[in-house]
N, CA and C atoms as an extended XYZ file, in Angstrom:
222
Properties=species:S:1:pos:R:3:atomname:S:1:resname:S:1:resid:I:1 pbc="F F F"
N        92.589      108.768       76.787 N   PHE     1
C        93.834      109.646       76.561 CA  PHE     1
C        93.854      110.606       77.837 C   PHE     1
N        94.974      110.968       78.188 N   GLU     2
C        95.189      111.961       79.235 CA  GLU     2
C        95.973      113.080       78.659 C   GLU     2
N        95.531      114.233       78.862 N   ILE     3
C        96.172      115.393       78.280 CA  ILE     3
C        96.570      116.277       79.473 C   ILE     3
N        97.897      116.682       79.375 N   THR     4
C        98.528      117.533       80.350 CA  THR     4
C        98.971      118.817       79.640 C   THR     4
N        98.597      119.954       80.345 N   THR     5
C        98.922      121.287       79.738 CA  THR     5
C        99.193      122.228       80.912 C   THR     5
N        99.674      123.338       80.581 N   ALA     6
C        99.953      124.433       81.564 CA  ALA     6
C        98.593      125.002       82.004 C   ALA     6
N        98.515      125.276       83.326 N   PRO     7
C        97.243      125.838       83.749 CA  PRO     7
C        96.657      126.956       82.984 C   PRO     7
N        97.487      127.867       82.472 N   GLU     8
C        96.941      128.998       81.755 CA  GLU     8
C        96.458      128.510       80.371 C   GLU     8
N        96.724      127.333       79.828 N   ASP     9
C        96.283      126.795       78.604 CA  ASP     9
C        94.963      125.929       78.713 C   ASP     9
N        94.530      125.668       79.967 N   PHE    10
C        93.473      124.677       80.202 CA  PHE    10
C        92.215      125.060       79.418 C   PHE    10
N        91.791      126.275       79.561 N   LEU    11
C        90.611      126.666       78.851 CA  LEU    11
C        90.596      126.543       77.392 C   LEU    11
N        91.786      126.955       76.724 N   THR    12
C        92.093      126.866       75.435 CA  THR    12
C        91.887      125.411       74.868 C   THR    12
N        92.570      124.519       75.627 N   VAL    13
C        92.615      123.055       75.218 CA  VAL    13
C        91.124      122.492       75.486 C   VAL    13
N        90.484      122.880       76.525 N   SER    14
C        89.144      122.355       76.648 CA  SER    14
C        88.138      122.870       75.537 C   SER    14
N        88.286      124.055       75.117 N   GLU    15
C        87.419      124.578       74.070 CA  GLU    15
C        87.890      123.950       72.758 C   GLU    15
N        89.115      123.620       72.544 N   ALA    16
C        89.456      123.044       71.208 CA  ALA    16
C        89.043      121.599       71.200 C   ALA    16
N        88.959      120.880       72.270 N   LEU    17
C        88.401      119.512       72.255 CA  LEU    17
C        86.947      119.589       72.120 C   LEU    17
N        86.219      120.477       72.724 N   GLU    18
C        84.845      120.666       72.536 CA  GLU    18
C        84.383      120.947       71.010 C   GLU    18
N        85.219      121.863       70.519 N   LYS    19
C        85.080      122.291       69.078 CA  LYS    19
C        85.213      121.165       68.179 C   LYS    19
N        86.019      120.268       68.377 N   GLU    20
C        86.276      119.042       67.571 CA  GLU    20
C        85.270      117.884       67.807 C   GLU    20
N        84.423      118.176       68.819 N   GLY    21
C        83.400      117.155       69.204 CA  GLY    21
C        84.000      115.941       69.989 C   GLY    21
N        85.135      116.114       70.622 N   ILE    22
C        85.763      115.133       71.371 CA  ILE    22
C        85.179      115.125       72.798 C   ILE    22
N        84.477      114.001       73.258 N   ALA    23
C        83.911      113.956       74.523 CA  ALA    23
C        84.962      113.882       75.665 C   ALA    23
N        84.762      114.719       76.665 N   VAL    24
C        85.626      114.779       77.806 CA  VAL    24
C        85.100      114.065       78.937 C   VAL    24
N        85.614      113.088       79.497 N   GLU    25
C        85.028      112.392       80.627 CA  GLU    25
C        85.211      113.172       81.986 C   GLU    25
N        86.405      113.738       82.135 N   ALA    26
C        86.702      114.662       83.230 CA  ALA    26
C        87.817      115.600       82.890 C   ALA    26
N        87.763      116.789       83.489 N   SER    27
C        88.840      117.730       83.349 CA  SER    27
C        89.005      118.514       84.740 C   SER    27
N        90.247      118.917       84.858 N   GLU    28
C        90.518      119.593       86.211 CA  GLU    28
C        91.940      120.320       86.063 C   GLU    28
N        92.067      121.302       86.825 N   VAL    29
C        93.434      121.860       87.066 CA  VAL    29
C        93.885      121.365       88.414 C   VAL    29
N        95.097      120.802       88.303 N   THR    30
C        95.617      120.150       89.572 CA  THR    30
C        97.139      120.314       89.629 C   THR    30
N        97.737      120.017       90.780 N   MET    31
C        99.048      120.205       91.034 CA  MET    31
C        99.714      118.887       90.753 C   MET    31
N       100.742      118.884       89.892 N   VAL    32
C       101.522      117.620       89.541 CA  VAL    32
C       103.006      117.994       89.788 C   VAL    32
N       103.613      117.168       90.567 N   PRO    33
C       104.982      117.485       91.005 CA  PRO    33
C       105.915      117.213       89.822 C   PRO    33
N       107.008      118.029       89.661 N   ASP    34
C       108.052      117.772       88.806 CA  ASP    34
C       108.948      116.546       89.144 C   ASP    34
N       109.186      116.446       90.462 N   ASN    35
C       109.936      115.476       91.115 CA  ASN    35
C       109.156      114.731       92.217 C   ASN    35
N       109.405      113.545       92.343 N   THR    36
C       108.720      112.761       93.475 CA  THR    36
C       109.731      112.050       94.241 C   THR    36
N       109.286      111.799       95.542 N   VAL    37
C       110.103      110.972       96.474 CA  VAL    37
C       109.376      109.798       96.923 C   VAL    37
N       110.003      108.683       96.815 N   SER    38
C       109.349      107.338       97.081 CA  SER    38
C       109.603      107.080       98.591 C   SER    38
N       108.588      106.832       99.247 N   LEU    39
C       108.636      106.629      100.746 CA  LEU    39
C       108.119      105.161      101.081 C   LEU    39
N       108.854      104.581      101.946 N   GLU    40
C       108.448      103.251      102.448 CA  GLU    40
C       108.570      103.151      103.916 C   GLU    40
N       107.986      102.158      104.552 N   GLY    41
C       108.168      101.934      105.982 CA  GLY    41
C       107.606      102.983      106.892 C   GLY    41
N       108.436      103.456      107.941 N   ASP    42
C       107.943      104.393      108.866 CA  ASP    42
C       107.619      105.818      108.240 C   ASP    42
N       108.596      106.129      107.256 N   ALA    43
C       108.439      107.452      106.648 CA  ALA    43
C       107.070      107.515      105.821 C   ALA    43
N       106.675      106.377      105.131 N   ALA    44
C       105.435      106.261      104.470 CA  ALA    44
C       104.312      106.398      105.406 C   ALA    44
N       104.483      105.719      106.536 N   ASP    45
C       103.322      105.731      107.538 CA  ASP    45
C       103.170      107.082      108.127 C   ASP    45
N       104.241      107.870      108.397 N   VAL    46
C       104.129      109.238      108.971 CA  VAL    46
C       103.444      110.148      107.892 C   VAL    46
N       103.897      110.025      106.489 N   MET    47
C       103.354      110.908      105.494 CA  MET    47
C       101.947      110.552      105.267 C   MET    47
N       101.474      109.350      105.330 N   ASN    48
C       100.111      108.934      105.143 CA  ASN    48
C        99.223      109.536      106.295 C   ASN    48
N        99.748      109.405      107.559 N   LYS    49
C        98.994      109.960      108.613 CA  LYS    49
C        98.867      111.398      108.525 C   LYS    49
N        99.961      112.102      108.188 N   LEU    50
C       100.047      113.567      108.148 CA  LEU    50
C        98.951      114.077      107.025 C   LEU    50
N        99.051      113.538      105.915 N   THR    51
C        98.116      113.994      104.770 CA  THR    51
C        96.699      113.630      105.209 C   THR    51
N        96.534      112.521      105.844 N   GLY    52
C        95.092      112.203      106.257 CA  GLY    52
C        94.511      113.145      107.266 C   GLY    52
N        95.456      113.569      108.309 N   GLU    53
C        94.964      114.508      109.219 CA  GLU    53
C        94.757      115.972      108.665 C   GLU    53
N        95.629      116.278      107.724 N   LEU    54
C        95.413      117.597      107.008 CA  LEU    54
C        94.161      117.595      106.202 C   LEU    54
N        93.809      116.568      105.573 N   GLU    55
C        92.514      116.496      104.783 CA  GLU    55
C        91.335      116.559      105.702 C   GLU    55
N        91.403      116.190      106.974 N   GLU    56
C        90.250      116.204      107.852 CA  GLU    56
C        90.027      117.691      108.385 C   GLU    56
N        90.931      118.559      108.260 N   LEU    57
C        90.789      119.937      108.799 CA  LEU    57
C        89.685      120.628      108.025 C   LEU    57
N        88.817      121.416      108.687 N   ASP    58
C        87.747      122.072      107.978 CA  ASP    58
C        88.159      123.167      107.053 C   ASP    58
N        89.299      123.804      107.393 N   ASP    59
C        89.860      124.903      106.580 CA  ASP    59
C        90.580      124.500      105.338 C   ASP    59
N        90.980      123.224      105.215 N   VAL    60
C        91.781      122.689      104.285 CA  VAL    60
C        90.960      122.250      103.101 C   VAL    60
N        91.148      122.739      101.888 N   GLN    61
C        90.400      122.258      100.755 CA  GLN    61
C        91.099      121.225       99.958 C   GLN    61
N        92.399      121.279       99.796 N   ASP    62
C        93.079      120.245       99.051 CA  ASP    62
C        94.443      120.014       99.657 C   ASP    62
N        95.026      118.805       99.552 N   VAL    63
C        96.322      118.465      100.137 CA  VAL    63
C        97.132      117.841       98.941 C   VAL    63
N        98.295      118.514       98.693 N   TYR    64
C        99.169      118.012       97.549 CA  TYR    64
C       100.535      117.599       98.178 C   TYR    64
N       101.146      116.542       97.664 N   THR    65
C       102.478      116.020       98.082 CA  THR    65
C       103.174      115.427       96.861 C   THR    65
N       104.491      115.425       96.933 N   ASN    66
C       105.233      114.825       95.961 CA  ASN    66
C       105.752      113.403       96.421 C   ASN    66
N       105.190      112.944       97.367 N   ALA    67
C       105.531      111.572       97.923 CA  ALA    67
C       104.866      110.461       97.261 C   ALA    67
N       105.522      109.503       96.845 N   GLU    68
C       104.999      108.304       96.353 CA  GLU    68
C       104.921      107.232       97.380 C   GLU    68
N       103.744      106.791       97.786 N   LEU    69
C       103.481      105.902       98.798 CA  LEU    69
C       103.208      104.476       98.250 C   LEU    69
N       103.499      103.409       99.007 N   PRO    70
C       103.113      102.020       98.472 CA  PRO    70
C       101.631      102.071       98.121 C   PRO    70
N       101.311      101.251       97.178 N   GLU    71
C        99.976      101.147       96.669 CA  GLU    71
C        98.984      100.746       97.768 C   GLU    71
N        99.337      100.001       98.697 N   ASP    72
C        98.444       99.545       99.796 CA  ASP    72
C        98.073      100.664      100.717 C   ASP    72
N        98.744      101.817      100.575 N   MET    73
C        98.428      102.894      101.466 CA  MET    73
C        97.575      103.943      100.806 C   MET    73
N        97.529      103.956       99.544 N   GLU    74
C        96.904      105.019       98.851 CA  GLU    74
C        95.364      104.883       98.834 C   GLU    74
C-alpha cells in the first residue's frame, strides 16, 4: 500500500501505523506535483540534462520537477 498525506500529518500517520503493528517498508516526506507536464523529444532531453546537472552540484540536496519523461530516460 502507498499512503499519501499532508506533510503536517506525516508523524501522526506514522505513529498510528506503528501503534497498529503495521510494518512500514519506507516512509518519507517528499514533493508531489499537483499537475504534471509530459515531455518528449528535444524538450525531454533538455529537462533530463538540466536535472542531471543540478543533481551533481554540491550545494543541491534534492531536485524536484513536474515533468514526466519517457521511461527510457528516468
